[in-house]
C-alpha positions in Angstrom: 27.7 -83.2 -4.5 24.1 -82.0 -4.5 23.2 -84.3 -7.4 24.7 -87.3 -5.6 22.7 -86.4 -2.4 19.5 -86.1 -4.4 20.0 -89.4 -6.1 20.7 -91.1 -2.8 17.6 -89.5 -1.3 15.4 -90.8 -4.2 16.8 -94.3 -3.7 16.2 -94.2 0.1 12.7 -92.8 -0.5 11.7 -95.7 -2.7 13.2 -98.1 -0.1 11.1 -96.5 2.5 8.0 -96.8 0.3 8.8 -100.5 -0.3 9.2 -101.1 3.4 5.8 -99.4 4.1 4.2 -101.6 1.5 5.7 -104.7 3.0 4.5 -103.5 6.5 0.9 -102.9 5.2 0.7 -106.2 3.3 2.2 -108.1 6.3 -0.2 -106.4 8.8 -3.2 -107.2 6.6 -2.0 -110.8 6.3 -1.6 -111.1 10.0 -5.1 -109.9 10.6 -6.4 -112.3 8.0 -4.4 -115.1 9.6 -2.0 -115.5 6.6 1.8 -115.5 7.1 2.9 -112.7 4.8 6.2 -111.7 6.3 5.1 -109.4 9.1 7.3 -111.2 11.6 10.4 -110.8 9.4 9.5 -107.1 8.9 9.3 -106.7 12.7 12.8 -108.3 13.1 14.2 -105.9 10.5 12.6 -102.8 12.0 15.4 -101.9 14.4 18.5 -102.9 12.4 17.3 -101.8 8.9 14.2 -99.7 8.7 14.8 -97.3 11.6 18.3 -96.3 10.2 16.8 -96.0 6.8 14.2 -93.6 8.0 16.9 -91.6 9.9 19.0 -91.3 6.8 16.0 -90.2 4.8 15.1 -87.5 7.4 18.6 -86.3 7.8 19.1 -86.2 4.1 15.9 -84.2 3.6 17.1 -81.7 6.2 20.6 -81.4 4.7 19.2 -81.0 1.2 16.9 -78.2 2.4 19.7 -76.4 4.2 22.0 -76.8 1.3 19.4 -75.3 -1.1 18.7 -72.4 1.3 22.5 -71.7 1.7 22.9 -71.8 -2.1 20.1 -69.3 -2.5 21.5 -67.0 0.2 25.0 -67.2 -1.4 23.7 -66.4 -4.9 21.7 -63.4 -3.8 24.9 -61.7 -2.4 
């Protein structure tokens, strides 16, 4: 189970990085007056990127707690 969670977190991490790159490129394009997808990114913020960030944060917390619990259990 722990390996599956770690693989899922790695995938979500790279999706978060890609969404940040899209945001940065879109914001720079908007400042420069070029349409580079910033409006699309804004429309996807609530239905896609916020849940993605929530899953990433929750997964990181669960992964940390799982590792702590495993260390506590193995030291007994």
